[in-house]
C-alpha positions in Angstrom: -24.0 98.9 86.0 -25.1 100.3 82.8 -27.5 97.6 81.9 -30.2 98.2 84.7 -29.8 101.9 84.8 -30.7 101.8 81.2 -33.5 99.4 81.7 -35.1 101.8 84.3 -34.5 104.7 82.2 -36.4 103.2 79.5 -39.3 101.9 81.9 -39.6 105.4 83.1 -39.6 107.0 79.7 -42.1 104.4 78.3 -45.8 104.5 77.9 -47.8 103.0 80.7 -51.5 102.8 80.9 -51.5 104.1 84.4 -49.6 107.4 83.3 -50.0 108.5 79.8 -49.3 112.0 80.5 -45.3 111.4 80.8 -45.2 109.5 77.8 -47.1 112.3 75.9 -44.6 115.1 77.1 -41.5 113.0 76.3 -42.9 112.5 72.9 -43.4 116.3 72.5 -39.6 116.6 73.9 -38.4 114.2 71.4 -40.4 116.0 68.7 -38.8 119.5 69.9 -35.4 117.9 69.3 -36.2 116.3 65.9 -37.6 119.7 64.7 -34.4 121.5 65.6 -32.4 119.1 64.1 -34.1 119.0 60.9 -33.9 122.9 60.7 -30.2 122.8 61.4 -29.6 120.0 58.8 -31.7 121.9 56.0 -30.3 125.5 56.5 -26.6 124.4 56.6 -27.2 122.1 53.9 -28.7 125.0 51.8 -25.6 127.2 52.9 -23.1 124.6 51.9 -24.9 124.1 48.7 -25.0 127.8 47.9 -21.1 128.1 48.6 -20.2 124.9 46.7 -22.4 126.1 43.7 -20.7 129.6 43.8 -17.3 128.3 44.0 -17.9 125.9 41.1 -19.0 128.5 38.9 -16.6 131.2 39.8 -13.7 128.7 39.2 -15.6 127.4 36.0 -15.8 131.2 34.8 -12.5 132.5 36.0 -9.0 131.2 36.5 -7.9 130.2 40.0 -5.0 132.6 39.7 -4.6 135.8 37.6 -1.5 137.5 36.4 -2.4 141.2 35.6 -0.1 143.6 33.9 0.3 147.4 34.9 -1.7 147.9 32.7 -0.2 145.4 29.9 2.1 142.5 29.9 4.9 142.5 27.1 7.0 139.4 26.3 4.0 137.3 27.8 5.1 133.9 26.1 8.7 134.1 28.1 6.6 134.5 31.4 4.2 131.6 30.4 7.3 129.3 29.7 9.0 130.6 32.9 5.9 129.7 35.2 5.5 126.1 33.5 9.4 125.5 34.3 9.2 127.0 37.9 5.7 126.0 39.3 5.0 122.2 38.7 1.4 122.6 40.2 0.2 124.8 37.4 -2.4 122.5 35.3 -3.2 125.2 32.6 -2.2 128.7 31.6 -3.5 131.0 28.8 -3.1 134.8 28.1 -6.0 137.2 27.5 -7.1 140.5 26.5 -10.0 142.2 28.4 -11.7 145.5 27.9 -15.1 147.4 28.1 -17.0 147.8 25.0 -20.4 148.5 23.9 -22.4 145.6 22.1 -24.8 146.9 19.1 -27.5 144.9 17.5 -30.2 146.0 15.0 -32.3 147.2 18.1 -30.2 147.7 21.2 -27.0 149.1 22.6 -25.7 147.3 25.9 -22.5 147.9 27.7 -20.3 144.7 28.5 -16.9 143.3 28.4 -15.2 141.7 25.5 -12.3 139.1 26.5 -9.9 138.0 23.8 -8.7 134.2 24.5 -6.5 131.8 22.8 -9.1 129.2 21.9 -6.7 126.2 22.4 -5.0 127.3 25.6 -8.3 128.8 27.3 -9.7 125.5 27.5 -7.1 124.3 29.9 -7.9 127.2 32.2 -11.7 127.9 32.2 -13.0 125.1 30.1 -15.1 127.8 27.9 -16.0 125.4 25.3 -17.8 123.4 27.8 -20.3 126.2 28.6 -21.2 126.9 25.0 -25.1 126.0 24.9 -25.6 127.1 21.1 -23.3 127.3 18.2 -19.8 126.1 18.1 -17.0 126.9 20.0 -14.4 126.3 17.3 -16.1 129.2 15.3 -14.4 131.6 17.8 -11.9 132.6 15.2 -14.6 133.7 13.0 -16.9 135.5 15.3 -17.9 135.9 18.9 -19.4 134.0 21.8 -22.0 135.9 23.9 -23.3 135.3 27.4 -26.8 133.8 27.2 -28.4 136.9 29.0 -26.3 139.4 27.0 -27.7 137.8 23.7 -31.3 137.6 25.1 -31.1 141.2 25.8 -29.6 142.3 22.4 -32.1 139.8 20.8 -29.7 138.2 18.5 -28.8 134.4 18.1 -26.3 132.2 16.4 -25.4 133.6 13.0 -26.6 137.1 13.8 -24.8 140.2 13.0 -23.7 142.5 15.9 -21.1 145.5 16.3 -18.7 145.9 18.9 -17.6 149.7 19.7 -14.6 150.1 22.0 -11.9 152.8 22.7 -11.8 156.4 23.7 -11.9 157.4 20.0 -14.5 154.7 19.1 -13.5 152.0 16.8 -16.4 149.8 15.5 -16.1 146.2 14.0 -18.8 144.1 13.0 -18.9 140.3 13.6 -21.5 137.6 13.8 -22.3 135.5 16.7 -20.5 132.2 16.8 -22.2 130.8 20.0 -24.1 131.3 23.1 -22.3 130.9 26.5 -24.1 130.0 29.6 -22.1 130.1 33.0 -25.1 129.9 35.3 -23.6 133.3 36.8 -26.0 136.0 35.9 -23.6 138.9 36.2 -21.2 137.1 33.9 -23.6 135.9 31.5 -25.2 139.3 31.1 -22.1 141.2 30.1 -19.5 138.8 28.7 -18.4 138.3 24.9 -15.6 136.2 23.8 -13.5 136.6 20.6 -10.3 135.0 19.6 -7.0 136.8 20.9 -5.8 137.7 17.4 -9.0 139.2 16.1 -9.3 141.2 19.6 -5.7 142.5 19.2 -6.2 143.5 15.7 -9.4 145.3 16.5 -7.9 147.2 19.5 -4.5 147.6 17.8 -2.6 146.5 21.1 0.4 144.8 19.4 2.1 141.7 21.0 0.9 142.3 24.3 -1.8 141.1 26.8 -3.8 142.4 29.8 -3.2 139.3 31.7 -2.6 135.6 32.2 -4.9 133.2 33.5 -3.7 129.9 35.4 -5.4 126.9 36.6 -3.9 125.0 39.7 -4.3 121.2 40.5 -5.5 122.1 43.9 -7.6 125.2 44.0 -7.2 125.5 47.9 -3.7 125.7 47.3 -3.8 128.7 45.1 -2.4 131.3 47.7 0.7 129.4 48.2 1.4 128.8 44.5 0.6 132.5 43.6 3.5 133.4 46.2 5.6 131.2 44.3 4.6 132.8 41.1 5.3 136.2 42.5 8.7 135.4 43.6 9.5 133.7 40.3 8.3 137.0 38.3 10.1 139.3 40.8 6.9 140.9 42.1 6.7 142.7 38.7 3.2 142.0 38.0 -0.1 141.9 40.1 -0.7 138.0 41.2 -4.2 137.4 42.4 -6.1 134.4 43.2 -10.0 133.4 43.1 -10.0 133.5 46.9 -8.9 137.1 47.0 -11.3 138.4 44.3 -14.1 136.8 46.0 -13.2 136.8 49.6 -16.0 139.2 50.5 -18.7 137.1 49.0 -17.4 133.9 50.8 -16.8 135.8 54.2 -20.3 136.9 53.8 -21.6 133.3 53.2 -19.5 131.9 56.2 -20.7 134.5 58.7 -24.4 134.1 57.6 -23.9 130.2 58.0 -22.7 130.7 61.5 -25.3 133.2 62.4 -28.1 130.9 61.3 -26.6 127.8 62.9 -26.5 129.7 66.2 -30.3 130.8 65.7 -31.4 127.6 64.9 -29.6 125.9 67.6 -31.8 127.9 69.9 -34.5 125.4 68.8 -32.6 122.4 70.1 -32.0 124.6 73.4 -35.8 125.2 73.9 -36.3 121.5 73.2 -33.8 120.6 76.0 -35.8 122.8 78.4 -38.5 120.6 77.7 -36.6 117.6 78.3 -35.3 118.9 81.8 -39.0 119.9 82.4 -40.2 116.2 81.6 -37.4 114.6 83.9 -38.5 117.1 86.7 -41.9 116.0 86.4 -40.8 112.4 86.2 -38.8 112.7 89.4 -41.7 114.0 91.2 -44.0 111.4 89.8 -41.7 108.5 90.6 -40.8 109.3 94.1 -42.0 106.0 95.4 -40.1 104.1 93.0 -37.0 106.2 93.7 -37.4 105.5 97.3 -37.7 101.9 96.8 -34.6 101.6 94.8 -32.6 103.6 97.4 -33.9 101.5 100.1 -32.7 98.3 98.2 -29.2 99.9 98.3 -29.0 101.5 95.0 -26.6 104.6 95.5 -27.4 108.3 94.9 -25.1 108.3 92.0 -26.7 105.3 90.3 -30.4 107.1 90.8 -29.0 110.1 89.2 -27.5 108.1 86.2 -31.0 106.6 85.7 -32.5 110.0 85.0 -29.5 111.1 83.0 -29.9 108.2 80.8 -33.5 108.9 80.5 -32.6 112.5 79.3 -30.3 111.1 76.8 -32.6 108.5 75.6 -35.4 111.1 74.9 -32.5 113.5 73.3 -31.1 110.5 71.1 -34.6 109.3 69.8 -35.1 113.0 68.6 -31.7 113.3 67.1 -32.3 110.2 65.0 -35.8 111.2 64.1 -34.5 114.4 63.0 -31.4 113.1 61.0 -33.6 110.6 59.2 -36.4 113.3 58.7 -33.8 115.9 57.5 -31.8 113.3 55.1 -35.0 112.4 53.5 -36.2 116.1 53.0 -32.8 116.8 51.7 -32.9 114.1 49.2 -36.4 114.9 47.9 -35.2 118.7 47.5 -32.2 117.8 45.5 -34.2 115.0 43.1 -37.5 116.9 42.6 -36.6 120.5 43.0 -39.9 121.7 45.0 -38.2 125.2 45.6 -37.7 127.3 42.6 -35.4 130.5 42.9 -35.5 133.6 40.9 -32.3 133.2 38.8 -31.6 136.8 38.2 -31.3 137.4 41.9 -29.5 134.3 43.4 -27.5 133.2 39.9 -29.3 129.8 40.7 -32.5 128.3 39.3 -32.9 125.7 42.1 -32.3 125.3 45.8 -28.8 123.6 46.3 -28.5 121.3 49.2 -25.4 119.6 50.4 -25.1 118.1 53.8 -21.6 116.7 54.6 -20.8 114.0 57.3 -19.1 116.7 59.5 -22.2 118.7 59.6 -24.0 115.7 60.7 -21.3 114.9 63.2 -21.1 118.3 64.8 -25.0 118.7 64.9 -25.1 115.2 66.6 -22.5 116.3 69.3 -24.1 119.6 69.8 -27.5 118.0 70.6 -26.1 115.2 72.7 -24.1 117.9 74.8 -27.2 120.2 75.2 -29.1 117.2 76.3 -26.7 116.2 78.8 -26.6 119.6 80.5 -30.3 119.9 80.5 -30.6 116.4 82.2 -27.9 117.1 85.1 -30.3 119.3 87.3 -33.3 116.8 87.4 -30.8 113.8 87.8 -29.2 115.6 90.8 -32.5 116.2 92.3 -33.4 112.5 92.1 -30.2 111.6 93.5 -30.7 113.9 96.5 -34.1 112.3 97.5 -34.1 110.7 101.0 -35.4 107.2 100.7 -37.3 107.1 104.2 -38.9 110.8 103.3 -39.8 109.4 99.9 -41.5 106.3 101.0 -43.3 108.1 104.0 -44.4 110.9 101.6 -46.2 108.2 99.5 
């Protein structure tokens, strides 16, 4: 029975010279659905893109798991060896020292953070060398790496001399800029400096201790489970935190914003579904004669209702397909040509990221079809209840 129902639904929704009005409002109903789908795709794509970019940058700049002392960790090499032995999921591990300092150039004084790292082992945790845009990562033993924004504010470049001031009884040591680091996260690039672990330890006179140990895991989303295994292995003697815990407020805010925007933009599709419902109601009243003839020929009320349900679905699916195609093209153009530029100091991004997943397309499609079905039910029931004798007599 699907074939003739679908055929009649297409005839009722199609353009006819005798009745352009129905075709006109059907096109507007499809356009409403398409606009709603495009808006949903782009907004969700941008929210996904922001979240993905932030995760990439946060994980690139920080370990996925951090072991922190209270306040210092002694015998850290023993801890590192134990973790490597007990936790097979660990991909990289490196000790570090981190402290608040003041950076001084010939012209400026700026507060920031100095992080002392082991040049060889740090690469297995944060890939620090990959983010060096000027200078040489191997020069870390003889100098300091500065964040790109911090170097810009100090007005120094590779080879220039700067002073680092640290401690309650301020100690000062002079060094040269060995390289410029750019993670793409403004708060990070505007405050961080990196020196070798040995040089930092000598400058701060900390002895054979560190402030923390950074760990990279094979699966970043299993970090909570792995962190608990590390806590048990260390006997809960140190603070063990993950990248998720340290950034949960940020990602929770992004997730909430994504849900809120999805609900708000779904209202566009809901409004478009009202247009579809109105279109079907007008079609019912303008096709009273045809409905009466169909009933007189023996077509059941259920089959008549199915014709108008198919018509509503046909309008909705056409709008959905048009929206998916248009949204996909716009997303591709935004990714390729970067029409929208962002203030980097506000968003930590210079371009508008767009990332649309198959899951997003699936739930958008399912939601649109469900809303269209619900909007088509009442007009379909009205058509099914028409009395054939009354319908033909009225005509």
